[in-house]
DSSP file (Angstrom, degrees, kcal/mol; ACC not computed):
  #  RESIDUE AA STRUCTURE BP1 BP2  ACC     N-H-->O    O-->H-N    N-H-->O    O-->H-N    TCO  KAPPA ALPHA  PHI   PSI    X-CA   Y-CA   Z-CA
    1    1 A M              0   0    0      0, 0.0     2,-0.1     0, 0.0     6,-0.1   0.000 360.0 360.0 360.0 138.2  324.1  146.9   56.6
    2    2 A D    >   -     0   0    0      4,-0.2     3,-1.7     1,-0.1     4,-0.3  -0.398 360.0 -91.5 -94.0 179.9  324.1  148.9   59.8
    3    3 A A  T 3  S+     0   0    0      1,-0.3    -1,-0.1     2,-0.1     0, 0.0   0.674 119.7  65.6 -65.6 -17.9  322.3  148.1   63.0
    4    4 A D  T 3  S-     0   0    0      1,-0.0    -1,-0.3     0, 0.0     0, 0.0   0.377 115.9-106.6 -87.4   4.5  319.2  150.0   62.0
    5    5 A G    <   +     0   0    0     -3,-1.7    -2,-0.1     1,-0.2     2,-0.1   0.789  61.8 165.7  76.5  27.7  318.4  147.6   59.1
    6    6 A E        -     0   0    0     -4,-0.3     2,-0.5    18,-0.1    -4,-0.2  -0.404  34.1-126.1 -75.1 153.3  319.4  150.0   56.4
    7    7 A L        -     0   0    0     17,-0.2     2,-0.4    -6,-0.1    17,-0.2  -0.855  25.2-171.0 -98.4 133.0  320.0  148.9   52.9
    8    8 A T  E     -A   23   0A   0     15,-2.6    15,-2.7    -2,-0.5     2,-0.5  -0.956   8.3-160.2-122.4 147.3  323.3  149.8   51.2
    9    9 A V  E     -A   22   0A   0     -2,-0.4     2,-0.5    13,-0.2    13,-0.2  -0.980   3.6-162.1-128.1 118.3  324.2  149.4   47.6
   10   10 A H  E     -A   21   0A   0     11,-2.6    11,-3.2    -2,-0.5     2,-0.4  -0.877  13.3-151.0-100.5 128.0  327.9  149.3   46.6
   11   11 A I  E     +A   20   0A   0     -2,-0.5     2,-0.4     9,-0.2     9,-0.2  -0.846  19.2 171.4-108.1 134.5  328.4  150.0   42.9
   12   12 A E  E     -A   19   0A   0      7,-2.2     7,-3.5    -2,-0.4     2,-0.7  -0.995  23.5-145.9-142.2 131.1  331.3  148.6   40.9
   13   13 A D  E     +A   18   0A   0     -2,-0.4     2,-0.3     5,-0.2     5,-0.2  -0.888  34.7 156.4 -99.9 117.1  332.0  148.6   37.2
   14   14 A T  E >   -A   17   0A   0      3,-2.5     3,-1.9    -2,-0.7    -2,-0.1  -0.999  56.8  -6.9-142.3 141.9  333.8  145.5   36.0
   15   15 A D  T 3  S-     0   0    0     -2,-0.3    -1,-0.1     1,-0.3     3,-0.1   0.814 127.6 -49.1  46.7  44.2  334.1  143.6   32.7
   16   16 A G  T 3  S+     0   0    0      1,-0.2    37,-0.6    33,-0.1    36,-0.5   0.690 120.7  92.0  74.6  18.7  331.6  145.7   30.8
   17   17 A E  E <  S-Ab  14  53A   0     -3,-1.9    -3,-2.5    34,-0.2     2,-0.6  -0.987  70.9-125.9-142.5 154.5  328.9  145.5   33.5
   18   18 A R  E     -Ab  13  54A   0     35,-2.4    37,-2.8    -2,-0.3     2,-0.5  -0.890  26.0-156.5 -99.9 123.0  327.7  147.5   36.5
   19   19 A V  E     -Ab  12  55A   0     -7,-3.5    -7,-2.2    -2,-0.6     2,-0.7  -0.877   5.3-161.7-104.5 127.0  327.5  145.4   39.6
   20   20 A L  E     -Ab  11  56A   0     35,-3.3    37,-2.4    -2,-0.5     2,-0.8  -0.908   7.7-159.5-107.6 104.0  325.2  146.5   42.4
   21   21 A R  E     -Ab  10  57A   0    -11,-3.2   -11,-2.6    -2,-0.7     2,-0.4  -0.766  13.2-157.6 -86.9 111.1  326.2  144.7   45.6
   22   22 A V  E     -A    9   0A   0     35,-2.1    38,-0.7    -2,-0.8     2,-0.4  -0.777  12.8-176.4 -99.7 130.0  323.2  144.9   47.9
   23   23 A D  E     +Ab   8  60A   0    -15,-2.7   -15,-2.6    -2,-0.4    38,-0.3  -0.991  49.4  14.1-127.8 125.6  323.5  144.5   51.7
   24   24 A G  E    S- b   0  61A   0     36,-2.3    38,-1.4    -2,-0.4    39,-0.6  -0.629  99.3 -25.9 111.8-170.2  320.5  144.5   54.0
   25   25 A P  E     - b   0  63A   0      0, 0.0     2,-0.7     0, 0.0    39,-0.2  -0.577  42.5-149.9 -84.1 141.0  316.8  144.1   53.6
   26   26 A I  E     + b   0  64A   0     37,-2.8    39,-1.8    -2,-0.3    42,-0.4  -0.914  49.6 123.7-106.3 103.1  314.9  145.0   50.4
   27   27 A D  S >> S-     0   0    0     -2,-0.7     4,-2.0    37,-0.2     3,-1.0  -0.824  77.9 -73.0-148.1-176.0  311.5  146.1   51.7
   28   28 A L  T 34 S+     0   0    0      1,-0.3     4,-0.3    -2,-0.2     3,-0.0   0.859 127.9  51.1 -55.4 -37.7  309.0  148.9   51.6
   29   29 A A  T 34 S+     0   0    0      1,-0.2    -1,-0.3     2,-0.1     3,-0.1   0.760 122.6  28.8 -73.0 -24.8  311.1  151.0   54.0
   30   30 A T  T X> S+     0   0    0     -3,-1.0     3,-1.4     1,-0.1     4,-1.0   0.461  87.5 100.9-115.2  -4.2  314.4  150.6   52.0
   31   31 A A  H 3X S+     0   0    0     -4,-2.0     4,-3.0     1,-0.3     5,-0.2   0.799  73.5  65.8 -58.0 -31.9  313.2  150.2   48.4
   32   32 A A  H 3> S+     0   0    0     -4,-0.3     4,-2.2     1,-0.2    -1,-0.3   0.850  97.7  55.1 -61.2 -33.6  314.0  153.8   47.5
   33   33 A V  H <> S+     0   0    0     -3,-1.4     4,-1.8     2,-0.2    -1,-0.2   0.946 113.4  39.8 -64.5 -47.9  317.7  153.2   48.0
   34   34 A L  H  X S+     0   0    0     -4,-1.0     4,-2.7     2,-0.2     5,-0.2   0.889 112.2  57.4 -68.9 -38.7  317.7  150.2   45.5
   35   35 A R  H  X S+     0   0    0     -4,-3.0     4,-2.4     1,-0.2    -2,-0.2   0.918 108.4  46.4 -57.9 -44.5  315.4  152.0   43.1
   36   36 A Q  H  X S+     0   0    0     -4,-2.2     4,-2.5     2,-0.2    -1,-0.2   0.910 111.9  50.2 -66.0 -41.9  317.8  155.0   42.9
   37   37 A A  H  X S+     0   0    0     -4,-1.8     4,-2.3     1,-0.2    -2,-0.2   0.893 112.1  48.4 -62.9 -39.0  320.8  152.7   42.3
   38   38 A L  H  X S+     0   0    0     -4,-2.7     4,-2.7     2,-0.2    -2,-0.2   0.898 110.6  50.9 -67.5 -40.5  318.9  150.8   39.6
   39   39 A A  H  X S+     0   0    0     -4,-2.4     4,-2.2    -5,-0.2    -2,-0.2   0.914 111.9  47.3 -62.5 -42.2  317.9  154.1   37.9
   40   40 A D  H  X S+     0   0    0     -4,-2.5     4,-2.3     2,-0.2    -2,-0.2   0.902 112.4  49.7 -64.7 -41.5  321.5  155.2   38.0
   41   41 A A  H  X S+     0   0    0     -4,-2.3     4,-2.8     2,-0.2    -2,-0.2   0.910 110.1  50.8 -64.5 -41.7  322.7  151.9   36.6
   42   42 A L  H  X S+     0   0    0     -4,-2.7     4,-2.9     1,-0.2     5,-0.2   0.911 110.3  49.4 -62.5 -41.9  320.1  152.0   33.8
   43   43 A Q  H  X S+     0   0    0     -4,-2.2     4,-1.7     2,-0.2     6,-0.2   0.919 112.9  47.0 -63.2 -43.3  321.2  155.5   32.9
   44   44 A A  H  <>S+     0   0    0     -4,-2.3     5,-2.4     2,-0.2     6,-0.9   0.900 114.6  46.7 -65.5 -41.4  324.9  154.4   32.8
   45   45 A C  H ><5S+     0   0    0     -4,-2.8     3,-1.1     1,-0.2    -2,-0.2   0.918 111.4  50.7 -67.6 -43.0  324.1  151.3   30.7
   46   46 A A  H 3<5S+     0   0    0     -4,-2.9    -1,-0.2     1,-0.3    -2,-0.2   0.837 112.1  48.0 -63.7 -32.3  321.9  153.3   28.3
   47   47 A A  T 3<5S-     0   0    0     -4,-1.7    -1,-0.3    -5,-0.2    -2,-0.2   0.511 114.1-119.1 -84.8  -4.8  324.7  155.8   27.8
   48   48 A G  T X 5S+     0   0    0     -3,-1.1     3,-0.5    -4,-0.4    -3,-0.2   0.634  78.7 124.8  77.2  13.7  327.2  153.0   27.3
   49   49 A E  T 3 <S+     0   0    0     -5,-2.4    -4,-0.2    -6,-0.2     3,-0.1   0.766  83.9  23.1 -76.6 -25.1  329.2  154.1   30.3
   50   50 A A  T >  S-     0   0    0     -6,-0.9     3,-0.6     1,-0.7    -1,-0.2  -0.100 118.4 -95.2-131.3  34.7  329.1  150.7   32.1
   51   51 A G  T <   -     0   0    0     -3,-0.5    -1,-0.7    -7,-0.2    -3,-0.3  -0.368  54.9 -72.4  74.8-167.0  328.5  148.3   29.2
   52   52 A R  T 3  S+     0   0    0    -36,-0.5    33,-2.3    -4,-0.1     2,-0.4   0.155 106.8  78.0-110.7  17.7  324.9  147.3   28.5
   53   53 A S  E <   -bc  17  85A   0    -37,-0.6   -35,-2.4    -3,-0.6     2,-0.4  -0.977  51.1-170.2-135.9 140.3  324.5  145.1   31.5
   54   54 A A  E     -bc  18  86A   0     31,-2.9    33,-2.0    -2,-0.4     2,-0.4  -0.953   9.3-159.1-124.9 149.7  323.8  145.5   35.2
   55   55 A V  E     -bc  19  87A   0    -37,-2.8   -35,-3.3    -2,-0.4     2,-0.7  -0.989  10.5-148.6-129.3 133.7  323.9  142.8   37.8
   56   56 A I  E     -bc  20  88A   0     31,-2.9    33,-2.6    -2,-0.4     2,-0.7  -0.919  15.3-152.7-100.2 114.5  322.3  142.7   41.3
   57   57 A D  E     -bc  21  89A   0    -37,-2.4   -35,-2.1    -2,-0.7     3,-0.4  -0.793  13.4-176.1 -88.1 114.1  324.5  140.7   43.6
   58   58 A L  E >   +     0   0A   0     31,-2.9     3,-1.8    -2,-0.7    32,-0.2   0.344  50.4 106.2 -96.4   5.1  322.2  139.3   46.2
   59   59 A A  E 3  S+     0   0A   0     30,-0.3    -1,-0.2     1,-0.3   -36,-0.1   0.812  84.9  44.5 -58.6 -31.1  324.7  137.6   48.5
   60   60 A G  E 3  S+b   23   0A   0    -38,-0.7   -36,-2.3    -3,-0.4    -1,-0.3   0.388  81.9 119.7 -95.8   3.9  324.3  140.3   51.2
   61   61 A V  E <   -b   24   0A   0     -3,-1.8     3,-0.1   -38,-0.3    34,-0.1  -0.525  38.5-175.2 -71.8 132.4  320.5  140.6   51.1
   62   62 A T  E     -     0   0A   0    -38,-1.4     2,-0.3     1,-0.3    -1,-0.1   0.664  64.3  -6.2-102.8 -21.0  319.1  139.7   54.5
   63   63 A A  E     -b   25   0A   0    -39,-0.6   -37,-2.8     2,-0.0    -1,-0.3  -0.970  55.7-164.1-165.4 158.3  315.3  139.9   53.7
   64   64 A I  E     -b   26   0A   0     -2,-0.3   -37,-0.2   -39,-0.2     2,-0.2  -0.976   5.0-165.1-150.8 141.3  312.9  140.8   50.9
   65   65 A D     >  -     0   0    0    -39,-1.8     4,-2.1    -2,-0.3     3,-0.4  -0.563  46.6 -85.1-114.1-176.6  309.2  141.5   50.8
   66   66 A L  H  > S+     0   0    0      1,-0.2     4,-2.7     2,-0.2     5,-0.2   0.860 127.4  58.0 -60.4 -36.2  306.8  141.7   48.0
   67   67 A C  H  > S+     0   0    0      1,-0.2     4,-2.2     2,-0.2    -1,-0.2   0.910 106.8  48.9 -58.9 -42.4  307.7  145.4   47.4
   68   68 A G  H  > S+     0   0    0    -42,-0.4     4,-2.2    -3,-0.4    -2,-0.2   0.918 111.4  48.2 -64.7 -44.3  311.3  144.3   46.9
   69   69 A F  H  X S+     0   0    0     -4,-2.1     4,-2.5     1,-0.2    -2,-0.2   0.923 112.3  49.4 -61.8 -43.8  310.4  141.5   44.4
   70   70 A Q  H  X S+     0   0    0     -4,-2.7     4,-2.7     1,-0.2     5,-0.2   0.889 109.6  52.1 -64.0 -39.3  308.1  143.9   42.5
   71   71 A L  H  X S+     0   0    0     -4,-2.2     4,-2.5    -5,-0.2    -1,-0.2   0.937 111.8  45.2 -61.2 -47.4  310.9  146.5   42.3
   72   72 A V  H  X S+     0   0    0     -4,-2.2     4,-2.2     2,-0.2    -2,-0.2   0.915 114.6  48.5 -64.9 -42.9  313.4  144.1   40.9
   73   73 A C  H  X S+     0   0    0     -4,-2.5     4,-2.0     2,-0.2    -2,-0.2   0.924 113.0  47.5 -63.4 -44.6  310.9  142.7   38.4
   74   74 A S  H  X S+     0   0    0     -4,-2.7     4,-2.2     1,-0.2    -2,-0.2   0.896 110.3  52.3 -62.9 -41.2  309.9  146.1   37.2
   75   75 A A  H  X S+     0   0    0     -4,-2.5     4,-2.8    -5,-0.2    -1,-0.2   0.903 107.1  53.5 -62.2 -40.8  313.5  147.2   36.9
   76   76 A H  H  X S+     0   0    0     -4,-2.2     4,-2.3     1,-0.2    -2,-0.2   0.927 109.1  47.9 -60.4 -45.3  314.2  144.1   34.7
   77   77 A R  H  X S+     0   0    0     -4,-2.0     4,-2.3     1,-0.2    -1,-0.2   0.892 112.1  50.3 -63.1 -38.8  311.3  145.0   32.4
   78   78 A T  H  X S+     0   0    0     -4,-2.2     4,-1.4     2,-0.2    -2,-0.2   0.912 109.0  50.9 -66.2 -42.6  312.6  148.6   32.2
   79   79 A F  H  <>S+     0   0    0     -4,-2.8     5,-2.9     1,-0.2     3,-0.4   0.929 110.7  49.4 -59.0 -45.5  316.1  147.5   31.4
   80   80 A I  H ><5S+     0   0    0     -4,-2.3     3,-1.9     1,-0.2    -2,-0.2   0.920 108.3  53.0 -60.1 -44.1  314.8  145.2   28.6
   81   81 A A  H 3<5S+     0   0    0     -4,-2.3    -1,-0.2     1,-0.3    -2,-0.2   0.787 110.0  48.9 -62.0 -27.2  312.7  148.1   27.2
   82   82 A R  T 3<5S-     0   0    0     -4,-1.4    -1,-0.3    -3,-0.4    -2,-0.2   0.185 120.3-108.6 -98.4  15.8  315.9  150.2   27.1
   83   83 A C  T < 5S+     0   0    0     -3,-1.9     2,-0.3     1,-0.2    -3,-0.2   0.856  82.4 116.8  60.5  38.1  317.9  147.5   25.3
   84   84 A A      < -     0   0    0     -5,-2.9     2,-0.4    -6,-0.1    -1,-0.2  -0.782  60.0-121.1-125.2 173.7  319.9  146.8   28.4
   85   85 A S  E     -c   53   0A   0    -33,-2.3   -31,-2.9    -2,-0.3     2,-0.4  -0.934  17.6-172.1-121.5 140.0  320.3  143.7   30.6
   86   86 A L  E     +c   54   0A   0     -2,-0.4     2,-0.3   -33,-0.2   -31,-0.2  -0.997  14.4 176.0-129.9 128.1  319.6  143.1   34.3
   87   87 A Q  E     -c   55   0A   0    -33,-2.0   -31,-2.9    -2,-0.4     2,-0.4  -0.899  26.2-128.7-130.2 157.7  320.6  139.9   35.9
   88   88 A L  E     -c   56   0A   0     -2,-0.3     2,-0.3    32,-0.2   -31,-0.2  -0.862  28.1-172.8-103.7 141.9  320.6  138.5   39.4
   89   89 A R  E     +c   57   0A   0    -33,-2.6   -31,-2.9    -2,-0.4   -30,-0.3  -0.979  58.1  12.5-137.4 149.0  323.7  136.9   40.8
   90   90 A R  S    S-     0   0    0     -2,-0.3    -1,-0.2     1,-0.2   -33,-0.0   0.913  74.1-174.0  54.6  50.3  324.6  134.9   44.0
   91   91 A M        -     0   0    0     -3,-0.1    -1,-0.2   -33,-0.1   -32,-0.1  -0.645  20.5-128.6 -77.6 116.6  321.0  134.4   44.9
   92   92 A P     >  -     0   0    0      0, 0.0     4,-2.0     0, 0.0     3,-0.3  -0.245  18.4-115.8 -62.8 155.3  320.8  132.7   48.3
   93   93 A E  H  > S+     0   0    0      1,-0.2     4,-2.3     2,-0.2     5,-0.2   0.897 116.7  54.3 -59.6 -41.0  318.6  129.6   48.6
   94   94 A W  H  > S+     0   0    0      1,-0.2     4,-2.2     2,-0.2    -1,-0.2   0.862 106.7  52.9 -62.6 -33.8  316.2  131.3   51.0
   95   95 A F  H  > S+     0   0    0     -3,-0.3     4,-2.6     2,-0.2    -1,-0.2   0.913 108.0  50.2 -66.4 -43.3  315.8  134.1   48.4
   96   96 A Q  H  X S+     0   0    0     -4,-2.0     4,-2.3     1,-0.2    -2,-0.2   0.911 111.4  48.9 -59.6 -43.5  314.9  131.5   45.8
   97   97 A Q  H  X S+     0   0    0     -4,-2.3     4,-2.5     2,-0.2    -2,-0.2   0.898 111.4  48.9 -64.8 -41.1  312.4  130.0   48.1
   98   98 A A  H  X S+     0   0    0     -4,-2.2     4,-1.9     2,-0.2    -2,-0.2   0.894 110.6  51.0 -65.6 -40.4  310.8  133.3   48.9
   99   99 A A  H  <>S+     0   0    0     -4,-2.6     5,-3.0     2,-0.2     6,-0.9   0.921 111.6  47.7 -62.2 -43.3  310.6  134.2   45.2
  100  100 A Q  H ><5S+     0   0    0     -4,-2.3     3,-1.3     4,-0.3    -2,-0.2   0.923 111.2  50.1 -64.1 -44.4  308.9  130.9   44.5
  101  101 A A  H 3<5S+     0   0    0     -4,-2.5    -1,-0.2     1,-0.3    -2,-0.2   0.830 110.2  51.3 -63.3 -31.8  306.5  131.4   47.4
  102  102 A A  T 3<5S-     0   0    0     -4,-1.9    -1,-0.3    -5,-0.2    -2,-0.2   0.474 121.2-108.5 -84.9  -2.2  305.7  134.9   46.1
  103  103 A G  T < 5S+     0   0    0     -3,-1.3    -3,-0.2    -4,-0.4    -2,-0.1   0.619  91.2 109.0  88.6  13.4  305.0  133.6   42.6
  104  104 A F      < +     0   0    0     -5,-3.0    -4,-0.3    -6,-0.2    17,-0.2   0.689  50.7  92.5 -96.0 -20.1  308.1  135.0   40.9
  105  105 A A        +     0   0    0     -6,-0.9     2,-0.3    -9,-0.1    17,-0.2  -0.461  51.4 177.9 -77.0 147.3  310.1  131.8   40.4
  106  106 A T  B     -d  122   0B   0     15,-1.6    17,-1.9    -2,-0.1     5,-0.0  -0.983  34.0-145.9-145.2 154.6  309.7  130.0   37.1
  107  107 A N  S    S+     0   0    0     -2,-0.3     2,-0.3    15,-0.2    15,-0.1   0.279  80.4  77.2-102.3   8.9  311.2  126.9   35.5
  108  108 A T  S    S-     0   0    0      2,-0.2    -2,-0.1     1,-0.1    15,-0.1  -0.788  76.9-132.5-116.0 160.5  311.1  128.4   32.0
  109  109 A S  S    S+     0   0    0     -2,-0.3    10,-2.5     9,-0.1     2,-0.4   0.580  86.0  84.8 -86.6  -9.1  313.3  131.0   30.3
  110  110 A I  B    S-E  118   0C   0      8,-0.2     8,-0.2     1,-0.0    -2,-0.2  -0.805  87.7-114.9 -97.7 132.7  310.3  132.9   29.0
  111  111 A C        -     0   0    0      6,-2.9     6,-0.2    -2,-0.4     5,-0.1  -0.449  15.4-150.4 -64.9 125.8  308.7  135.5   31.3
  112  112 A P  S    S+     0   0    0      0, 0.0     3,-0.3     0, 0.0    -1,-0.2   0.719  97.6  48.1 -71.1 -18.0  305.2  134.4   32.2
  113  113 A R  S    S+     0   0    0      1,-0.3     2,-0.3     4,-0.1    -2,-0.1   0.752 123.5  28.1 -91.8 -27.0  304.1  138.0   32.6
  114  114 A R  S >  S-     0   0    0      3,-0.1     3,-2.3    -3,-0.0    -3,-0.4  -0.747  85.6-143.5-136.7  86.5  305.7  139.3   29.3
  115  115 A Q  T 3  S+     0   0    0     -2,-0.3     3,-0.1    -3,-0.3    -5,-0.0  -0.183  84.9  28.0 -53.5 134.6  305.8  136.5   26.7
  116  116 A G  T 3  S+     0   0    0      1,-0.4    -1,-0.3    -5,-0.1     2,-0.2   0.069  97.0 104.8 100.7 -23.7  308.9  136.7   24.6
  117  117 A D  S <  S-     0   0    0     -3,-2.3    -6,-2.9    -6,-0.2    -1,-0.4  -0.623  80.4-104.5 -88.4 149.9  311.1  138.4   27.2
  118  118 A E  B     -E  110   0C   0     -2,-0.2     2,-0.4    -8,-0.2    -8,-0.2  -0.525  39.3-118.8 -70.1 137.5  313.7  136.5   29.1
  119  119 A C    >   -     0   0    0    -10,-2.5     3,-0.7    -2,-0.2    -1,-0.1  -0.646  15.0-158.6 -85.1 131.6  312.6  135.7   32.7
  120  120 A L  T 3  S+     0   0    0     -2,-0.4   -32,-0.2     1,-0.2    -1,-0.1   0.746  87.1  62.5 -72.8 -26.4  314.7  137.2   35.5
  121  121 A W  T 3   +     0   0    0    -17,-0.2   -15,-1.6   -13,-0.1    -1,-0.2   0.078  63.6 146.8 -97.2  22.8  313.4  134.6   38.0
  122  122 A R  B <    d  106   0B   0     -3,-0.7   -15,-0.2   -17,-0.2   -13,-0.1  -0.415 360.0 360.0 -58.7 127.0  314.7  131.4   36.4
  123  123 A I              0   0    0    -17,-1.9    -1,-0.2    -2,-0.1   -16,-0.2   0.354 360.0 360.0-125.4 360.0  315.5  129.1   39.3
């Protein structure tokens, strides 16, 4: 992340999955950067170029707003619809608490919004 609060996404293909290492805030002002990286990852996964799985590494995320949560949730549903997988990795505790406060955390493996789908927000 630079001093202006920009979001950067570093992409790495490892072990049959595409890893998106996110650094900075995920909010209304920066969501387009992550949205494009997710679209590129979905295209690569759908084409079999990076395995069938993508991972968002959250260790470098500094903040997230409702727009960021909605983007990640929507991307997860899109990946499922395209027979690919999207997972969250290295989720900081503050991120888990923010997800729970925003209504995205769940204690079940089934998505409360789309019954039958695996929930991205298992905490």
